[in-house]
DRENDO-1510 file (C-alpha; in Angstrom, 1 decimal, always signed):
<recs>
REC; n; res; u; v; w
REC; 1; MET; -16.6; +56.8; +22.0 .
REC; 2; ILE; -13.6; +54.4; +21.2 .
REC; 3; GLU; -11.4; +57.0; +23.0 .
REC; 4; GLN; -13.1; +57.3; +25.7 .
REC; 5; LEU; -14.3; +53.4; +26.4 .
REC; 6; ASN; -10.3; +52.9; +26.3 .
REC; 7; ILE; -11.3; +49.1; +25.3 .
REC; 8; ARG; -7.5; +48.7; +25.5 .
REC; 9; GLN; -7.2; +49.6; +29.2 .
REC; 10; MET; -10.1; +46.9; +30.3 .
REC; 11; SER; -8.0; +43.9; +27.6 .
REC; 12; GLU; -4.9; +45.0; +30.2 .
REC; 13; GLU; -7.0; +44.9; +33.4 .
REC; 14; ARG; -7.8; +41.3; +32.8 .
REC; 15; GLU; -3.8; +39.8; +32.0 .
REC; 16; GLU; -3.1; +40.9; +35.4 .
REC; 17; SER; -5.1; +37.9; +36.1 .
REC; 18; LEU; -2.5; +36.0; +33.9 .
REC; 19; CYS; +0.3; +34.0; +35.8 .
REC; 20; PRO; +3.0; +35.5; +37.7 .
REC; 21; HIS; +5.4; +35.5; +35.3 .
REC; 22; ALA; +3.8; +36.3; +31.6 .
REC; 23; VAL; +4.4; +39.2; +30.3 .
REC; 24; LYS; +1.4; +42.0; +31.0 .
REC; 25; SER; +1.2; +44.5; +27.7 .
REC; 26; ARG; +1.1; +47.4; +29.7 .
REC; 27; LEU; +4.8; +46.2; +31.3 .
REC; 28; SER; +5.9; +45.7; +27.7 .
REC; 29; ARG; +10.4; +47.2; +27.5 .
REC; 30; GLY; +8.6; +49.0; +24.3 .
REC; 31; ARG; +9.0; +50.0; +20.9 .
REC; 32; ARG; +12.3; +51.1; +18.8 .
REC; 33; ARG; +10.8; +54.3; +18.9 .
REC; 34; PRO; +7.5; +55.5; +20.8 .
REC; 35; GLU; +3.7; +55.8; +19.9 .
REC; 36; GLU; +0.8; +56.5; +20.9 .
REC; 37; PRO; -1.1; +53.6; +22.5 .
REC; 38; ASP; -3.7; +52.0; +21.1 .
REC; 39; PRO; -7.5; +53.0; +22.3 .
REC; 40; VAL; -8.7; +49.3; +21.4 .
REC; 41; ARG; -6.1; +47.4; +20.8 .
REC; 42; THR; -3.0; +46.2; +23.4 .
REC; 43; ALA; +0.8; +46.8; +22.3 .
REC; 44; PHE; +0.7; +42.4; +21.5 .
REC; 45; GLN; -2.3; +42.8; +19.4 .
REC; 46; ARG; -0.8; +45.5; +17.6 .
REC; 47; ASP; +1.7; +43.6; +16.6 .
REC; 48; ARG; -0.1; +40.5; +15.6 .
REC; 49; ASP; -2.1; +43.0; +13.3 .
REC; 50; ARG; +1.3; +44.6; +11.9 .
REC; 51; ILE; +2.1; +40.8; +11.2 .
REC; 52; ILE; -0.8; +39.8; +9.7 .
REC; 53; HIS; -1.2; +42.8; +7.6 .
REC; 54; SER; +2.4; +42.5; +6.3 .
REC; 55; LYS; +3.6; +41.8; +2.8 .
REC; 56; SER; +6.1; +39.4; +4.2 .
REC; 57; PHE; +3.6; +37.9; +5.7 .
REC; 58; ARG; +2.0; +37.0; +2.5 .
REC; 59; ARG; +4.7; +36.0; +1.0 .
REC; 60; LEU; +5.3; +32.8; +2.9 .
REC; 61; LYS; +2.3; +31.4; +1.1 .
REC; 62; HIS; +4.3; +30.7; -1.7 .
REC; 63; LYS; +7.6; +29.7; +0.4 .
REC; 64; THR; +8.4; +26.3; +0.8 .
REC; 65; GLN; +8.8; +24.2; +4.4 .
REC; 66; VAL; +10.2; +21.1; +3.8 .
REC; 67; PHE; +9.6; +20.1; -0.3 .
REC; 68; ILE; +11.3; +22.9; -3.4 .
REC; 69; ALA; +8.6; +24.6; -4.9 .
REC; 70; PRO; +6.2; +21.3; -4.6 .
REC; 71; LEU; +3.2; +20.4; -7.7 .
REC; 72; GLY; +0.6; +19.5; -5.3 .
REC; 73; ASP; -1.6; +21.8; -3.4 .
REC; 74; HIS; -1.9; +19.9; +0.1 .
REC; 75; TYR; +2.3; +20.4; +0.8 .
REC; 76; VAL; +3.1; +22.5; +4.5 .
REC; 77; THR; +3.8; +26.0; +2.9 .
REC; 78; ARG; +5.6; +28.4; +5.5 .
REC; 79; LEU; +1.9; +30.0; +6.0 .
REC; 80; THR; +0.5; +26.6; +6.8 .
REC; 81; HIS; +3.7; +26.1; +9.2 .
REC; 82; THR; +3.2; +29.5; +10.6 .
REC; 83; LEU; -0.7; +28.8; +11.3 .
REC; 84; GLU; -0.3; +25.8; +12.9 .
REC; 85; VAL; +2.9; +27.1; +15.3 .
REC; 86; SER; +0.6; +29.8; +16.2 .
REC; 87; GLN; -2.0; +27.7; +17.5 .
REC; 88; ILE; -0.1; +25.1; +19.1 .
REC; 89; ALA; +1.7; +28.3; +21.2 .
REC; 90; ARG; -1.3; +29.8; +21.8 .
REC; 91; THR; -3.5; +26.5; +23.2 .
REC; 92; ILE; +0.0; +25.6; +25.3 .
REC; 93; ALA; +0.1; +29.5; +26.4 .
REC; 94; ARG; -3.6; +29.3; +27.1 .
REC; 95; ALA; -3.6; +26.6; +29.1 .
REC; 96; LEU; -0.5; +27.9; +31.5 .
REC; 97; ASN; -2.7; +30.9; +31.7 .
REC; 98; LEU; +0.2; +33.3; +29.8 .
REC; 99; ASN; +0.1; +36.1; +27.2 .
REC; 100; GLU; -1.5; +34.5; +24.8 .
REC; 101; ASP; -1.5; +37.8; +22.5 .
REC; 102; LEU; +2.4; +37.8; +23.1 .
REC; 103; THR; +2.7; +34.3; +22.0 .
REC; 104; GLU; +0.5; +35.1; +18.6 .
REC; 105; ALA; +2.5; +37.9; +17.8 .
REC; 106; ILE; +5.7; +35.8; +18.0 .
REC; 107; SER; +3.8; +32.8; +16.4 .
REC; 108; LEU; +3.1; +34.8; +13.5 .
REC; 109; GLY; +6.6; +36.4; +12.9 .
REC; 110; HIS; +9.0; +34.0; +14.1 .
REC; 111; ASP; +9.6; +32.8; +9.5 .
REC; 112; LEU; +9.1; +36.1; +8.3 .
REC; 113; GLY; +13.0; +35.8; +7.4 .
REC; 114; HIS; +12.9; +32.8; +5.7 .
REC; 115; THR; +14.7; +32.0; +2.0 .
REC; 116; PRO; +13.2; +30.5; -0.9 .
REC; 117; PHE; +13.6; +26.8; -0.7 .
REC; 118; GLY; +13.6; +26.3; +3.1 .
REC; 119; HIS; +16.8; +25.9; +4.8 .
REC; 120; VAL; +18.6; +24.5; +1.6 .
REC; 121; GLY; +17.9; +28.7; +0.7 .
REC; 122; GLU; +19.5; +29.5; +3.9 .
REC; 123; ASP; +22.4; +27.8; +4.0 .
REC; 124; VAL; +23.3; +29.2; +1.1 .
REC; 125; LEU; +23.0; +32.6; +1.7 .
REC; 126; ASP; +25.4; +31.8; +4.7 .
REC; 127; GLU; +28.3; +30.3; +2.6 .
REC; 128; LEU; +28.2; +33.0; +0.1 .
REC; 129; TYR; +27.3; +36.4; +2.2 .
REC; 130; PRO; +30.6; +36.8; +4.4 .
REC; 131; LYS; +29.0; +38.3; +7.1 .
REC; 132; GLY; +26.8; +35.1; +7.8 .
REC; 133; PHE; +23.1; +34.0; +7.4 .
REC; 134; SER; +20.3; +33.1; +9.7 .
REC; 135; HIS; +16.4; +33.2; +9.0 .
REC; 136; ASN; +15.7; +34.4; +12.7 .
REC; 137; GLU; +18.1; +37.4; +12.3 .
REC; 138; GLN; +16.2; +38.3; +9.2 .
REC; 139; SER; +12.7; +38.0; +10.4 .
REC; 140; LEU; +14.1; +40.4; +12.9 .
REC; 141; ARG; +15.6; +43.1; +10.2 .
REC; 142; ILE; +12.4; +42.5; +8.5 .
REC; 143; VAL; +10.5; +43.6; +11.1 .
REC; 144; ASP; +13.0; +46.0; +12.5 .
REC; 145; PHE; +14.0; +47.9; +8.8 .
REC; 146; LEU; +12.2; +46.1; +5.3 .
REC; 147; GLU; +8.9; +46.3; +5.8 .
REC; 148; ASN; +6.7; +49.8; +5.8 .
REC; 149; ASP; +8.6; +51.2; +2.8 .
REC; 150; GLY; +11.6; +51.3; +5.1 .
REC; 151; LYS; +10.1; +51.8; +8.3 .
REC; 152; GLY; +9.4; +48.3; +9.9 .
REC; 153; LEU; +6.8; +47.5; +11.8 .
REC; 154; ASN; +8.3; +49.3; +15.3 .
REC; 155; LEU; +7.0; +46.0; +17.0 .
REC; 156; THR; +7.5; +45.5; +20.9 .
REC; 157; TRP; +10.8; +44.3; +22.7 .
REC; 158; GLU; +9.3; +41.1; +23.2 .
REC; 159; VAL; +7.7; +39.8; +20.6 .
REC; 160; ARG; +11.4; +40.8; +18.3 .
REC; 161; ASP; +13.1; +38.7; +20.7 .
REC; 162; GLY; +11.0; +36.0; +20.7 .
REC; 163; ILE; +11.5; +36.1; +16.8 .
REC; 164; VAL; +14.9; +36.6; +17.2 .
REC; 165; ASN; +15.9; +33.6; +19.5 .
REC; 166; HIS; +13.3; +31.5; +18.1 .
REC; 167; SER; +15.8; +29.2; +15.6 .
REC; 168; LYS; +17.1; +26.0; +17.0 .
REC; 169; SER; +19.4; +25.4; +13.7 .
REC; 170; GLN; +22.5; +23.3; +14.0 .
REC; 171; VAL; +21.0; +21.9; +17.9 .
REC; 172; GLU; +21.5; +18.5; +17.8 .
REC; 173; GLY; +18.6; +17.6; +20.6 .
REC; 174; ILE; +15.5; +18.8; +21.9 .
REC; 175; LEU; +15.4; +21.5; +24.8 .
REC; 176; GLY; +19.0; +20.1; +24.9 .
REC; 177; LYS; +22.2; +22.1; +26.5 .
REC; 178; ASP; +22.6; +24.4; +22.9 .
REC; 179; TRP; +18.9; +25.3; +23.4 .
REC; 180; GLY; +19.5; +28.6; +24.1 .
REC; 181; GLU; +17.0; +30.9; +25.1 .
REC; 182; VAL; +14.0; +33.3; +25.0 .
REC; 183; GLY; +13.2; +36.2; +27.2 .
REC; 184; THR; +9.6; +35.5; +28.1 .
REC; 185; LEU; +8.2; +32.1; +28.4 .
REC; 186; GLU; +5.9; +33.3; +26.2 .
REC; 187; GLY; +8.9; +33.0; +23.7 .
REC; 188; GLU; +9.6; +29.9; +25.1 .
REC; 189; VAL; +6.6; +28.3; +24.3 .
REC; 190; VAL; +6.6; +29.4; +20.7 .
REC; 191; LYS; +10.4; +28.3; +20.3 .
REC; 192; ILE; +8.6; +24.3; +21.3 .
REC; 193; SER; +5.4; +25.0; +19.8 .
REC; 194; ASP; +7.3; +25.1; +16.0 .
REC; 195; MET; +9.2; +21.7; +16.6 .
REC; 196; VAL; +5.9; +20.3; +18.2 .
REC; 197; ALA; +4.7; +21.6; +14.5 .
REC; 198; TYR; +7.4; +20.7; +11.4 .
REC; 199; ILE; +8.1; +16.8; +13.3 .
REC; 200; ASN; +4.2; +16.3; +13.0 .
REC; 201; HIS; +3.4; +17.9; +9.4 .
REC; 202; ASP; +6.9; +16.7; +7.6 .
REC; 203; ILE; +6.1; +13.1; +8.5 .
REC; 204; GLY; +2.8; +13.8; +6.5 .
REC; 205; ASP; +4.4; +15.7; +3.8 .
REC; 206; ALA; +7.5; +12.8; +3.4 .
REC; 207; ILE; +4.3; +10.8; +3.0 .
REC; 208; ARG; +2.1; +12.2; +0.7 .
REC; 209; ALA; +5.7; +12.2; -1.9 .
REC; 210; GLY; +6.1; +8.8; -0.8 .
REC; 211; ILE; +9.6; +8.7; +0.7 .
REC; 212; LEU; +7.8; +7.4; +3.9 .
REC; 213; THR; +5.0; +4.7; +4.8 .
REC; 214; GLU; +3.7; +4.8; +8.6 .
REC; 215; GLY; +5.4; +1.7; +9.1 .
REC; 216; ASP; +8.9; +3.6; +8.5 .
REC; 217; LEU; +8.4; +5.5; +11.8 .
REC; 218; PRO; +10.6; +4.0; +14.5 .
REC; 219; LEU; +8.3; +2.3; +16.6 .
REC; 220; GLU; +9.7; +3.4; +20.1 .
REC; 221; ALA; +9.0; +6.4; +19.6 .
REC; 222; ILE; +5.2; +6.3; +18.2 .
REC; 223; GLU; +4.6; +3.6; +21.3 .
REC; 224; VAL; +4.8; +6.6; +23.3 .
REC; 225; LEU; +3.9; +9.3; +20.6 .
REC; 226; GLY; +1.0; +7.5; +18.6 .
REC; 227; LEU; +0.5; +6.7; +15.4 .
REC; 228; THR; -1.1; +9.0; +13.9 .
REC; 229; HIS; -0.9; +12.6; +13.4 .
REC; 230; SER; -3.5; +14.3; +15.6 .
REC; 231; GLN; -2.3; +11.6; +18.5 .
REC; 232; ARG; +1.3; +12.8; +18.4 .
REC; 233; ILE; +0.5; +16.4; +18.8 .
REC; 234; ASN; -2.1; +15.9; +21.1 .
REC; 235; SER; +0.2; +14.0; +23.2 .
REC; 236; MET; +3.2; +16.8; +22.6 .
REC; 237; VAL; +0.8; +19.5; +23.9 .
REC; 238; GLY; -0.5; +17.5; +26.7 .
REC; 239; ASP; +2.8; +16.8; +27.9 .
REC; 240; ILE; +4.5; +20.1; +27.4 .
REC; 241; ILE; +1.4; +21.5; +29.1 .
REC; 242; LYS; +1.7; +18.9; +32.1 .
REC; 243; ASN; +5.4; +19.3; +33.0 .
REC; 244; SER; +5.3; +23.2; +32.8 .
REC; 245; TRP; +2.5; +23.3; +35.1 .
REC; 246; ASP; +4.3; +25.2; +37.9 .
REC; 247; VAL; +5.0; +27.6; +35.3 .
REC; 248; ARG; +1.5; +28.5; +36.7 .
REC; 249; ILE; +1.8; +28.6; +40.4 .
REC; 250; SER; +5.2; +29.4; +40.9 .
REC; 251; ASP; +5.9; +33.1; +42.8 .
REC; 252; ILE; +7.5; +35.8; +40.9 .
REC; 253; MET; +10.3; +36.4; +43.4 .
REC; 254; LYS; +11.7; +32.8; +42.3 .
REC; 255; GLU; +14.0; +31.6; +39.8 .
REC; 256; LYS; +11.6; +31.7; +35.9 .
REC; 257; PRO; +9.8; +28.8; +35.9 .
REC; 258; ALA; +10.8; +26.5; +32.3 .
REC; 259; ILE; +8.5; +25.2; +29.8 .
REC; 260; LYS; +10.0; +21.4; +29.0 .
REC; 261; MET; +8.7; +17.9; +28.6 .
REC; 262; SER; +8.8; +14.7; +30.2 .
REC; 263; ALA; +11.9; +12.3; +29.7 .
REC; 264; ARG; +9.6; +9.4; +28.1 .
REC; 265; VAL; +8.3; +12.6; +25.3 .
REC; 266; LEU; +11.4; +13.8; +25.1 .
REC; 267; ALA; +13.0; +10.6; +24.5 .
REC; 268; ALA; +10.7; +10.1; +21.7 .
REC; 269; ALA; +10.7; +13.6; +20.1 .
REC; 270; ASN; +14.4; +13.9; +19.8 .
REC; 271; ILE; +14.1; +10.2; +17.8 .
REC; 272; LEU; +11.6; +11.4; +15.4 .
REC; 273; ASN; +13.1; +14.3; +14.9 .
REC; 274; ASN; +16.9; +12.5; +14.2 .
REC; 275; PHE; +14.9; +9.9; +11.8 .
REC; 276; LEU; +13.5; +12.5; +9.4 .
REC; 277; PHE; +16.7; +14.1; +9.5 .
REC; 278; LYS; +18.5; +11.4; +8.6 .
REC; 279; ARG; +16.0; +9.9; +6.3 .
REC; 280; VAL; +13.5; +13.3; +4.7 .
REC; 281; TYR; +16.0; +16.1; +5.2 .
REC; 282; ASN; +19.4; +14.7; +4.1 .
REC; 283; PRO; +18.6; +12.1; +1.8 .
REC; 284; ARG; +20.7; +12.1; -1.4 .
REC; 285; SER; +16.8; +11.2; -3.3 .
REC; 286; ALA; +16.4; +14.7; -2.5 .
REC; 287; GLN; +19.9; +16.2; -3.9 .
REC; 288; GLY; +19.2; +17.0; -7.3 .
REC; 289; GLU; +15.8; +18.9; -6.2 .
REC; 290; ALA; +18.2; +20.4; -3.8 .
REC; 291; GLU; +21.0; +21.4; -5.9 .
REC; 292; LYS; +18.6; +23.2; -8.8 .
REC; 293; ALA; +17.6; +25.1; -5.6 .
REC; 294; ARG; +21.7; +25.8; -4.7 .
REC; 295; THR; +22.3; +26.7; -8.1 .
REC; 296; VAL; +19.5; +28.9; -8.4 .
REC; 297; ILE; +20.4; +30.8; -5.2 .
REC; 298; ARG; +24.4; +30.8; -6.6 .
REC; 299; PHE; +23.3; +32.0; -9.7 .
REC; 300; LEU; +20.9; +34.9; -8.8 .
REC; 301; TYR; +23.2; +36.2; -5.7 .
REC; 302; ARG; +26.5; +36.7; -8.4 .
REC; 303; TYR; +23.5; +38.4; -11.7 .
REC; 304; PHE; +23.2; +41.3; -8.5 .
REC; 305; THR; +26.0; +41.3; -7.2 .
REC; 306; GLU; +27.7; +42.2; -11.0 .
REC; 307; HIS; +24.6; +44.0; -11.9 .
REC; 308; LYS; +23.6; +46.7; -9.0 .
REC; 309; ASP; +21.7; +48.6; -10.8 .
REC; 310; LYS; +18.9; +45.7; -11.3 .
REC; 311; VAL; +18.2; +45.4; -7.3 .
REC; 312; PRO; +14.8; +47.1; -6.2 .
REC; 313; PRO; +15.2; +50.2; -4.8 .
REC; 314; GLU; +13.7; +49.9; -2.5 .
REC; 315; TYR; +16.4; +47.8; -1.0 .
REC; 316; TYR; +18.8; +50.7; -1.1 .
REC; 317; ARG; +17.4; +52.3; +2.0 .
REC; 318; HIS; +19.1; +50.1; +4.6 .
REC; 319; GLY; +21.7; +48.3; +2.8 .
REC; 320; GLU; +24.9; +48.8; +3.7 .
REC; 321; THR; +26.8; +46.8; +1.2 .
REC; 322; ILE; +25.2; +45.7; -2.5 .
REC; 323; GLU; +26.4; +42.1; -1.3 .
REC; 324; ARG; +23.5; +43.2; +2.0 .
REC; 325; ARG; +20.8; +44.3; -0.6 .
REC; 326; VAL; +21.0; +41.5; -3.0 .
REC; 327; VAL; +20.9; +39.0; +0.5 .
REC; 328; ASP; +17.5; +40.6; +1.5 .
REC; 329; TYR; +16.0; +40.8; -1.9 .
REC; 330; ILE; +17.4; +37.2; -3.0 .
REC; 331; ALA; +16.0; +36.4; +1.1 .
REC; 332; GLY; +12.5; +37.6; +0.4 .
REC; 333; MET; +11.8; +35.5; -2.8 .
REC; 334; THR; +9.3; +32.9; -2.9 .
REC; 335; ASP; +10.0; +30.1; -4.4 .
REC; 336; GLN; +8.5; +30.2; -8.1 .
REC; 337; TYR; +9.5; +33.8; -8.7 .
REC; 338; ALA; +12.8; +33.0; -7.9 .
REC; 339; LEU; +12.6; +30.0; -10.1 .
REC; 340; ARG; +11.3; +32.2; -13.2 .
REC; 341; LEU; +13.6; +35.5; -11.9 .
REC; 342; ALA; +16.1; +32.5; -12.8 .
REC; 343; GLU; +15.3; +31.8; -15.4 .
REC; 344; GLU; +14.8; +34.6; -17.7 .
REC; 345; LEU; +17.6; +36.8; -16.3 .
REC; 346; ARG; +19.8; +33.4; -18.1 .
REC; 347; LYS; +18.1; +34.0; -21.7 .
</recs>
């Protein structure tokens, strides 16, 4: 009966009313392995569901955003960060008449490859693994190879492109010259929404931890964006929509429009971003916890490269070397699991 109704085709027909530069699911570049279309869901809706039901997505609830293995219940985790990015990105995509399903799928998958202990764990694995490590490339490796008992999730090109190109690590300045580009406007929306989310919830977590007070926030940024969490997000999201409005009306034959912010709001966002790096991400007061995390990652890497038989067998399906297998194993760990495992192995 469902096949006869062909719900998917109805959804694909509705996508024809999206803006000219939006990606239509029926025109996707396809999957790494061809599959029969689903009778109910579009290709991007199917990708979203596969990500949500993955083990890697579930583990995000126990992975750090900024503060390492925090004891409080209200700190942001990778999972709550991911959901906030999805909400912000979908709001922008809907306003600009882009493909909301594609935007949602990229949002939900963008941080699957994050290590335990946030960027501290990422930096240590990058230092230890000879070929280097970045969480966005690991996210792609997860959806391509590691999930689903080694078969991967077989996602569409557009979702995979948005996942691997979302990262802004080592980039100085939001939307700056080294910002990079995603292959779709939906991916660009996720990339800028990631920034909107982390700037604002990291301020909240820093205040919750007693590292900052609202009075510490740079006045020149607060005067533009607002004092409260909701005010700042509304200011940024509204500004992105307003300044990217030509996405809706730009002809497909013209150069692809950009997702952007006004100079005034962009400057304020950069001030807040730089302030967070100085006061929250890299302060000496946080070095004790960070060093503990580094010690744990280094110990686990050394232990498992020296005890190959201790690496779970599922990591042998796509691990070219023992170092690659160990990196895949450690990167998938949650904060508490990594701490507990290191403690057990030291006994």
